[in-house]
MIDO-227845 format. One record per residue (C-alpha): residue number from 1; residue in three letters; x, y, z. Coordinates in pm, 1 decimal. Example, Ala and Ser with C-alpha at 12.3 -4.5 7.8 and 13.67 -1.06 7.14 Angstrom:
2
<r resi="1" resn="ala" east="1230.0" north="-450.0" up="780.0"/>
<r resi="2" resn="ser" east="1367.0" north="-106.0" up="714.0"/>
//
This chain:
255
<r resi="1" resn="met" east="-1940.1" north="-593.6" up="-1161.3"/>
<r resi="2" resn="leu" east="-1859.0" north="-267.1" up="-996.2"/>
<r resi="3" resn="asp" east="-2148.2" north="-156.9" up="-804.0"/>
<r resi="4" resn="gln" east="-2123.1" north="298.9" up="-960.6"/>
<r resi="5" resn="asn" east="-2357.5" north="412.6" up="-713.2"/>
<r resi="6" resn="asn" east="-2127.6" north="295.1" up="-451.3"/>
<r resi="7" resn="leu" east="-1801.2" north="370.5" up="-600.1"/>
<r resi="8" resn="glu" east="-1989.4" north="751.5" up="-656.2"/>
<r resi="9" resn="ser" east="-2076.7" north="781.5" up="-300.0"/>
<r resi="10" resn="lys" east="-1692.0" north="731.3" up="-148.5"/>
<r resi="11" resn="leu" east="-1592.0" north="976.9" up="-439.8"/>
<r resi="12" resn="lys" east="-1849.9" north="1237.5" up="-294.0"/>
<r resi="13" resn="arg" east="-1731.3" north="1161.3" up="91.4"/>
<r resi="14" resn="met" east="-1386.6" north="1250.5" up="19.6"/>
<r resi="15" resn="asp" east="-1502.6" north="1640.9" up="8.7"/>
<r resi="16" resn="thr" east="-1588.8" north="1693.6" up="-325.8"/>
<r resi="17" resn="leu" east="-1250.8" north="1713.4" up="-381.7"/>
<r resi="18" resn="thr" east="-1204.8" north="1515.1" up="-691.1"/>
<r resi="19" resn="thr" east="-1463.9" north="1771.9" up="-891.4"/>
<r resi="20" resn="leu" east="-1292.3" north="2118.5" up="-797.3"/>
<r resi="21" resn="pro" east="-1156.9" north="2305.1" up="-1111.8"/>
<r resi="22" resn="lys" east="-766.1" north="2283.1" up="-1135.0"/>
<r resi="23" resn="lys" east="-738.0" north="2688.8" up="-1053.5"/>
<r resi="24" resn="glu" east="-859.6" north="2570.8" up="-709.7"/>
<r resi="25" resn="arg" east="-637.9" north="2324.1" up="-644.1"/>
<r resi="26" resn="ser" east="-375.4" north="2324.6" up="-368.8"/>
<r resi="27" resn="thr" east="-58.7" north="2144.4" up="-355.9"/>
<r resi="28" resn="asp" east="-114.1" north="2033.4" up="-25.7"/>
<r resi="29" resn="leu" east="-88.4" north="1657.8" up="92.5"/>
<r resi="30" resn="glu" east="-415.2" north="1518.8" up="147.4"/>
<r resi="31" resn="ile" east="-511.2" north="1217.3" up="339.9"/>
<r resi="32" resn="lys" east="-838.8" north="1028.8" up="322.6"/>
<r resi="33" resn="asp" east="-987.2" north="726.9" up="524.2"/>
<r resi="34" resn="leu" east="-1204.5" north="518.9" up="310.0"/>
<r resi="35" resn="gly" east="-1305.3" north="285.8" up="606.3"/>
<r resi="36" resn="lys" east="-1369.2" north="-61.0" up="444.2"/>
<r resi="37" resn="met" east="-1364.8" north="-129.3" up="108.4"/>
<r resi="38" resn="glu" east="-1348.1" north="-377.8" up="-187.0"/>
<r resi="39" resn="tyr" east="-1054.7" north="-398.7" up="-358.4"/>
<r resi="40" resn="ser" east="-1249.7" north="-362.2" up="-667.4"/>
<r resi="41" resn="glu" east="-1343.6" north="-43.4" up="-608.1"/>
<r resi="42" resn="ser" east="-1042.5" north="80.8" up="-438.3"/>
<r resi="43" resn="leu" east="-848.8" north="21.3" up="-735.1"/>
<r resi="44" resn="thr" east="-1129.6" north="174.7" up="-985.5"/>
<r resi="45" resn="leu" east="-1063.9" north="487.9" up="-771.9"/>
<r resi="46" resn="gln" east="-722.6" north="482.0" up="-775.6"/>
<r resi="47" resn="glu" east="-728.7" north="483.6" up="-1161.8"/>
<r resi="48" resn="thr" east="-972.5" north="796.9" up="-1157.9"/>
<r resi="49" resn="leu" east="-746.2" north="991.1" up="-924.1"/>
<r resi="50" resn="arg" east="-419.9" north="883.4" up="-1062.3"/>
<r resi="51" resn="leu" east="-556.9" north="1050.4" up="-1411.0"/>
<r resi="52" resn="gln" east="-663.5" north="1328.9" up="-1233.7"/>
<r resi="53" resn="arg" east="-328.3" north="1402.6" up="-1043.4"/>
<r resi="54" resn="ile" east="-167.3" north="1335.1" up="-1414.2"/>
<r resi="55" resn="asn" east="-371.8" north="1629.8" up="-1506.7"/>
<r resi="56" resn="glu" east="-315.9" north="1855.4" up="-1188.0"/>
<r resi="57" resn="gln" east="-692.6" north="1818.0" up="-1089.2"/>
<r resi="58" resn="ile" east="-605.7" north="1703.0" up="-739.8"/>
<r resi="59" resn="pro" east="-307.1" north="1711.2" up="-519.8"/>
<r resi="60" resn="asn" east="-91.7" north="1463.3" up="-359.9"/>
<r resi="61" resn="met" east="-320.8" north="1218.6" up="-190.0"/>
<r resi="62" resn="val" east="-302.8" north="908.0" up="51.9"/>
<r resi="63" resn="leu" east="-597.5" north="681.5" up="51.4"/>
<r resi="64" resn="met" east="-618.9" north="473.0" up="423.6"/>
<r resi="65" resn="val" east="-872.7" north="159.2" up="381.0"/>
<r resi="66" resn="glu" east="-918.7" north="-169.2" up="481.7"/>
<r resi="67" resn="his" east="-1049.4" north="-436.8" up="280.7"/>
<r resi="68" resn="phe" east="-1293.6" north="-752.7" up="262.2"/>
<r resi="69" resn="pro" east="-1051.8" north="-1085.6" up="213.0"/>
<r resi="70" resn="val" east="-905.7" north="-1043.6" up="-130.2"/>
<r resi="71" resn="tyr" east="-586.0" north="-1221.9" up="-308.0"/>
<r resi="72" resn="thr" east="-345.2" north="-956.3" up="-536.7"/>
<r resi="73" resn="leu" east="-104.1" north="-1084.5" up="-764.1"/>
<r resi="74" resn="gly" east="169.1" north="-797.9" up="-866.4"/>
<r resi="75" resn="lys" east="366.9" north="-798.1" up="-1201.0"/>
<r resi="76" resn="asp" east="653.7" north="-925.5" up="-1087.9"/>
<r resi="77" resn="leu" east="454.1" north="-1302.0" up="-1039.4"/>
<r resi="78" resn="val" east="603.8" north="-1480.5" up="-1332.6"/>
<r resi="79" resn="asp" east="540.7" north="-1841.5" up="-1236.0"/>
<r resi="80" resn="lys" east="209.3" north="-1882.2" up="-1015.5"/>
<r resi="81" resn="ser" east="216.1" north="-2252.1" up="-939.7"/>
<r resi="82" resn="lys" east="503.4" north="-2159.5" up="-746.9"/>
<r resi="83" resn="leu" east="339.1" north="-1924.4" up="-525.3"/>
<r resi="84" resn="ile" east="-0.8" north="-2058.6" up="-508.5"/>
<r resi="85" resn="lys" east="-160.9" north="-2367.1" up="-365.0"/>
<r resi="86" resn="tyr" east="-556.7" north="-2396.9" up="-456.4"/>
<r resi="87" resn="pro" east="-833.1" north="-2384.8" up="-330.5"/>
<r resi="88" resn="leu" east="-741.7" north="-2000.6" up="-238.0"/>
<r resi="89" resn="leu" east="-955.8" north="-1858.0" up="66.2"/>
<r resi="90" resn="ala" east="-1057.5" north="-1533.4" up="-90.7"/>
<r resi="91" resn="pro" east="-1117.5" north="-1358.9" up="-469.6"/>
<r resi="92" resn="ile" east="-781.7" north="-1321.0" up="-692.4"/>
<r resi="93" resn="phe" east="-728.2" north="-996.3" up="-840.1"/>
<r resi="94" resn="asn" east="-404.8" north="-913.8" up="-1118.5"/>
<r resi="95" resn="val" east="-276.6" north="-585.3" up="-1076.4"/>
<r resi="96" resn="asn" east="52.6" north="-375.6" up="-1229.3"/>
<r resi="97" resn="arg" east="229.7" north="-269.4" up="-870.7"/>
<r resi="98" resn="gly" east="565.2" north="-431.8" up="-782.9"/>
<r resi="99" resn="gly" east="565.1" north="-757.8" up="-626.0"/>
<r resi="100" resn="lys" east="428.6" north="-1118.6" up="-643.6"/>
<r resi="101" resn="ile" east="125.7" north="-1217.4" up="-435.5"/>
<r resi="102" resn="thr" east="-27.7" north="-1094.8" up="-152.1"/>
<r resi="103" resn="phe" east="-325.3" north="-1112.1" up="63.4"/>
<r resi="104" resn="his" east="-572.8" north="-764.8" up="193.2"/>
<r resi="105" resn="gly" east="-868.3" north="-816.5" up="452.6"/>
<r resi="106" resn="pro" east="-979.2" north="-718.8" up="788.0"/>
<r resi="107" resn="gly" east="-742.4" north="-605.8" up="1045.2"/>
<r resi="108" resn="gln" east="-482.4" north="-475.5" up="823.8"/>
<r resi="109" resn="leu" east="-397.8" north="-145.0" up="706.8"/>
<r resi="110" resn="val" east="-357.4" north="-56.7" up="387.8"/>
<r resi="111" resn="cys" east="-219.5" north="322.0" up="251.4"/>
<r resi="112" resn="tyr" east="-230.5" north="376.0" up="-108.5"/>
<r resi="113" resn="phe" east="1.6" north="705.5" up="-260.1"/>
<r resi="114" resn="ile" east="-176.3" north="879.4" up="-560.4"/>
<r resi="115" resn="phe" east="185.9" north="1130.9" up="-585.7"/>
<r resi="116" resn="lys" east="307.2" north="1314.0" up="-903.8"/>
<r resi="117" resn="ile" east="682.6" north="1318.9" up="-839.7"/>
<r resi="118" resn="pro" east="995.3" north="1374.3" up="-1075.6"/>
<r resi="119" resn="leu" east="1112.5" north="1047.0" up="-1202.9"/>
<r resi="120" resn="pro" east="1425.7" north="1055.3" up="-1026.5"/>
<r resi="121" resn="ala" east="1267.8" north="1069.3" up="-716.7"/>
<r resi="122" resn="ile" east="1112.6" north="726.6" up="-736.2"/>
<r resi="123" resn="gly" east="1407.0" north="570.5" up="-497.9"/>
<r resi="124" resn="arg" east="1354.6" north="827.9" up="-237.8"/>
<r resi="125" resn="phe" east="984.8" north="787.0" up="-256.5"/>
<r resi="126" resn="val" east="1002.2" north="412.7" up="-212.8"/>
<r resi="127" resn="asp" east="1243.3" north="424.9" up="79.9"/>
<r resi="128" resn="ala" east="974.2" north="677.1" up="235.5"/>
<r resi="129" resn="ile" east="730.0" north="414.3" up="253.9"/>
<r resi="130" resn="glu" east="936.5" north="174.8" up="356.4"/>
<r resi="131" resn="glu" east="1052.8" north="433.3" up="643.9"/>
<r resi="132" resn="leu" east="718.1" north="492.2" up="705.9"/>
<r resi="133" resn="thr" east="619.1" north="141.6" up="779.3"/>
<r resi="134" resn="leu" east="926.1" north="116.5" up="1024.0"/>
<r resi="135" resn="ser" east="838.3" north="436.6" up="1229.2"/>
<r resi="136" resn="leu" east="481.8" north="250.2" up="1284.6"/>
<r resi="137" resn="ala" east="613.1" north="-67.3" up="1409.8"/>
<r resi="138" resn="asn" east="866.5" north="101.1" up="1590.0"/>
<r resi="139" resn="glu" east="574.7" north="298.3" up="1796.5"/>
<r resi="140" resn="gln" east="447.0" north="-59.3" up="1894.4"/>
<r resi="141" resn="gly" east="710.7" north="-132.8" up="2052.4"/>
<r resi="142" resn="ile" east="807.5" north="-355.4" up="1743.3"/>
<r resi="143" resn="ala" east="1205.4" north="-325.0" up="1646.8"/>
<r resi="144" resn="ala" east="1111.3" north="-380.0" up="1298.1"/>
<r resi="145" resn="tyr" east="1393.9" north="-328.6" up="1000.3"/>
<r resi="146" resn="ser" east="1440.1" north="-347.5" up="689.6"/>
<r resi="147" resn="arg" east="1601.5" north="-550.2" up="383.3"/>
<r resi="148" resn="gln" east="1650.7" north="-342.3" up="110.6"/>
<r resi="149" resn="asn" east="2025.3" north="-443.3" up="57.2"/>
<r resi="150" resn="glu" east="1944.3" north="-822.5" up="44.8"/>
<r resi="151" resn="val" east="1775.7" north="-974.7" up="-261.7"/>
<r resi="152" resn="asp" east="1547.7" north="-1260.8" up="-252.6"/>
<r resi="153" resn="ile" east="1553.2" north="-1564.0" up="-499.6"/>
<r resi="154" resn="tyr" east="1438.1" north="-1369.3" up="-827.1"/>
<r resi="155" resn="gly" east="1688.6" north="-1099.9" up="-778.6"/>
<r resi="156" resn="lys" east="1514.0" north="-836.0" up="-655.6"/>
<r resi="157" resn="asn" east="1553.3" north="-599.9" up="-369.2"/>
<r resi="158" resn="ile" east="1380.6" north="-687.8" up="-63.4"/>
<r resi="159" resn="arg" east="1151.7" north="-437.4" up="58.1"/>
<r resi="160" resn="gly" east="889.3" north="-423.6" up="315.8"/>
<r resi="161" resn="ala" east="885.6" north="-370.1" up="732.1"/>
<r resi="162" resn="trp" east="1003.8" north="-714.1" up="900.7"/>
<r resi="163" resn="tyr" east="1074.6" north="-841.1" up="1242.9"/>
<r resi="164" resn="arg" east="1276.9" north="-1149.0" up="1396.5"/>
<r resi="165" resn="leu" east="1080.0" north="-1376.7" up="1565.2"/>
<r resi="166" resn="glu" east="1211.0" north="-1703.4" up="1741.6"/>
<r resi="167" resn="gly" east="1500.3" north="-1660.4" up="1505.5"/>
<r resi="168" resn="glu" east="1327.1" north="-1605.6" up="1180.5"/>
<r resi="169" resn="his" east="1276.5" north="-1303.0" up="967.8"/>
<r resi="170" resn="lys" east="879.8" north="-1220.6" up="943.9"/>
<r resi="171" resn="lys" east="726.1" north="-984.8" up="743.1"/>
<r resi="172" resn="ile" east="477.0" north="-742.5" up="913.2"/>
<r resi="173" resn="ala" east="475.4" north="-527.9" up="605.7"/>
<r resi="174" resn="ala" east="459.1" north="-549.3" up="242.3"/>
<r resi="175" resn="gln" east="464.4" north="-294.7" up="9.3"/>
<r resi="176" resn="gly" east="447.9" north="-246.0" up="-394.7"/>
<r resi="177" resn="ile" east="369.2" north="64.3" up="-627.0"/>
<r resi="178" resn="glu" east="286.1" north="88.0" up="-974.6"/>
<r resi="179" resn="thr" east="390.2" north="433.5" up="-1147.0"/>
<r resi="180" resn="lys" east="255.6" north="560.7" up="-1481.5"/>
<r resi="181" resn="ser" east="441.0" north="867.6" up="-1675.8"/>
<r resi="182" resn="ala" east="309.0" north="1204.5" up="-1654.8"/>
<r resi="183" resn="gly" east="471.1" north="1385.8" up="-1884.1"/>
<r resi="184" resn="ser" east="757.9" north="1676.9" up="-1878.9"/>
<r resi="185" resn="asp" east="776.7" north="2035.3" up="-1746.8"/>
<r resi="186" resn="ala" east="899.8" north="2317.3" up="-1963.4"/>
<r resi="187" resn="gln" east="1249.5" north="2242.0" up="-1873.4"/>
<r resi="188" resn="gly" east="1240.0" north="1912.3" up="-1984.5"/>
<r resi="189" resn="asn" east="1211.2" north="1712.3" up="-1628.9"/>
<r resi="190" resn="lys" east="1000.2" north="1386.8" up="-1624.1"/>
<r resi="191" resn="tyr" east="732.5" north="1319.1" up="-1378.5"/>
<r resi="192" resn="ile" east="553.8" north="991.2" up="-1304.7"/>
<r resi="193" resn="val" east="228.3" north="915.1" up="-1074.8"/>
<r resi="194" resn="thr" east="202.2" north="666.5" up="-833.9"/>
<r resi="195" resn="met" east="-45.6" north="412.9" up="-731.8"/>
<r resi="196" resn="his" east="-79.2" north="137.2" up="-459.5"/>
<r resi="197" resn="gly" east="149.8" north="168.0" up="-166.5"/>
<r resi="198" resn="phe" east="184.7" north="-68.6" up="170.5"/>
<r resi="199" resn="ala" east="-39.6" north="-320.8" up="368.2"/>
<r resi="200" resn="phe" east="42.4" north="-317.3" up="755.4"/>
<r resi="201" resn="asn" east="-72.8" north="-636.6" up="956.3"/>
<r resi="202" resn="val" east="-226.7" north="-530.8" up="1257.3"/>
<r resi="203" resn="ser" east="-496.2" north="-765.9" up="1315.0"/>
<r resi="204" resn="thr" east="-499.6" north="-981.4" up="1009.2"/>
<r resi="205" resn="asp" east="-599.4" north="-1337.3" up="1008.9"/>
<r resi="206" resn="leu" east="-263.4" north="-1475.0" up="908.3"/>
<r resi="207" resn="asn" east="-444.4" north="-1802.2" up="790.8"/>
<r resi="208" resn="tyr" east="-521.3" north="-1639.6" up="476.5"/>
<r resi="209" resn="phe" east="-164.0" north="-1656.9" up="392.2"/>
<r resi="210" resn="thr" east="-120.1" north="-2043.6" up="405.4"/>
<r resi="211" resn="pro" east="-217.1" north="-2089.1" up="96.8"/>
<r resi="212" resn="ile" east="23.9" north="-1873.5" up="-115.9"/>
<r resi="213" resn="asn" east="375.2" north="-1769.9" up="-72.3"/>
<r resi="214" resn="ala" east="363.8" north="-1453.2" up="36.3"/>
<r resi="215" resn="cys" east="593.9" north="-1179.5" up="-172.2"/>
<r resi="216" resn="gly" east="755.1" north="-1498.8" up="-339.3"/>
<r resi="217" resn="phe" east="850.9" north="-1604.3" up="22.8"/>
<r resi="218" resn="arg" east="717.2" north="-1902.2" up="240.2"/>
<r resi="219" resn="tyr" east="362.5" north="-1894.4" up="332.4"/>
<r resi="220" resn="asp" east="476.9" north="-1854.7" up="710.6"/>
<r resi="221" resn="val" east="650.4" north="-1571.8" up="661.9"/>
<r resi="222" resn="met" east="419.1" north="-1310.8" up="733.1"/>
<r resi="223" resn="thr" east="332.0" north="-1172.8" up="1081.6"/>
<r resi="224" resn="ser" east="150.9" north="-888.7" up="1261.0"/>
<r resi="225" resn="val" east="115.6" north="-670.3" up="1547.2"/>
<r resi="226" resn="glu" east="-105.6" north="-883.6" up="1738.6"/>
<r resi="227" resn="glu" east="105.2" north="-1194.1" up="1713.7"/>
<r resi="228" resn="val" east="438.5" north="-1022.2" up="1813.8"/>
<r resi="229" resn="leu" east="249.4" north="-831.1" up="2085.8"/>
<r resi="230" resn="gly" east="-24.1" north="-1071.7" up="2174.5"/>
<r resi="231" resn="gln" east="-422.7" north="-1072.3" up="2142.5"/>
<r resi="232" resn="gly" east="-587.8" north="-784.2" up="2241.6"/>
<r resi="233" resn="lys" east="-232.7" north="-580.6" up="2309.9"/>
<r resi="234" resn="val" east="-310.9" north="-389.8" up="1950.6"/>
<r resi="235" resn="ser" east="-593.5" north="-110.4" up="1841.2"/>
<r resi="236" resn="phe" east="-665.5" north="-82.0" up="1479.6"/>
<r resi="237" resn="asp" east="-813.4" north="242.0" up="1509.2"/>
<r resi="238" resn="lys" east="-554.5" north="384.3" up="1695.4"/>
<r resi="239" resn="met" east="-266.1" north="239.0" up="1486.8"/>
<r resi="240" resn="lys" east="-443.2" north="415.8" up="1195.9"/>
<r resi="241" resn="glu" east="-418.8" north="731.8" up="1390.2"/>
<r resi="242" resn="gln" east="-76.6" north="706.0" up="1447.0"/>
<r resi="243" resn="cys" east="7.5" north="643.0" up="1101.5"/>
<r resi="244" resn="gln" east="-219.9" north="933.9" up="983.6"/>
<r resi="245" resn="ala" east="-17.8" north="1151.6" up="1173.8"/>
<r resi="246" resn="lys" east="369.5" north="1009.9" up="1051.9"/>
<r resi="247" resn="ile" east="229.9" north="1035.6" up="694.7"/>
<r resi="248" resn="pro" east="337.9" north="1469.0" up="666.9"/>
<r resi="249" resn="his" east="642.7" north="1393.9" up="819.0"/>
<r resi="250" resn="phe" east="749.0" north="1165.9" up="588.2"/>
<r resi="251" resn="phe" east="581.2" north="1276.0" up="243.1"/>
<r resi="252" resn="asn" east="544.0" north="1631.9" up="293.5"/>
<r resi="253" resn="ser" east="884.6" north="1660.4" up="99.6"/>
<r resi="254" resn="phe" east="704.8" north="1544.6" up="-234.2"/>
<r resi="255" resn="ser" east="429.6" north="1768.6" up="-228.6"/>
//
């Protein structure tokens, strides 16, 4: 069961942004650092903020968070038996984002996007998430690349930030979003509001990926900045600051 008091304290920590009346709202992009948070609480928070974004009570928002260990199952996962080897090393949640199974935990930078955008802009928005993760990897000296023009064995476009390590494609950042209708404007243009976003492995314990075929790939497909550069060569807090600085460049056009 969720700790309602804890959830309310998280909301208050967001500078009371979610309680301002509509007329006082800005269209500016807001970026909020939630620190460490249980996945269940972040999911409830996203759902609350999504409804408020639909109702124009808040601006577009990015939530930066680091989770305690948890597995999440996306809506693209049909046959769990092919991608999960029990027992798992952490709790598991079913969610409505795109994608299959993945892991969230300490040392992983997660960003959730609560954005209201025109329906036709969804492709450009997904591209922007991927471009942000590629830019963040490149700033660490990691030559990350996109595979969006390739498809996996399920016929889905391959997303995320990739790095070639010892001749193998390795995934350093995964992404997946969920959308909900936000109605139409006076001209009949349709809008949606997004949830979820990306997870970037900074110093993540990759052993947590062993029981799963992350994102539908082999269990050992995942890598991290620490694995690529070496232990002690990466600062989680510094990467979080870099990410926060980059977000406006990639997403101001949606606000």
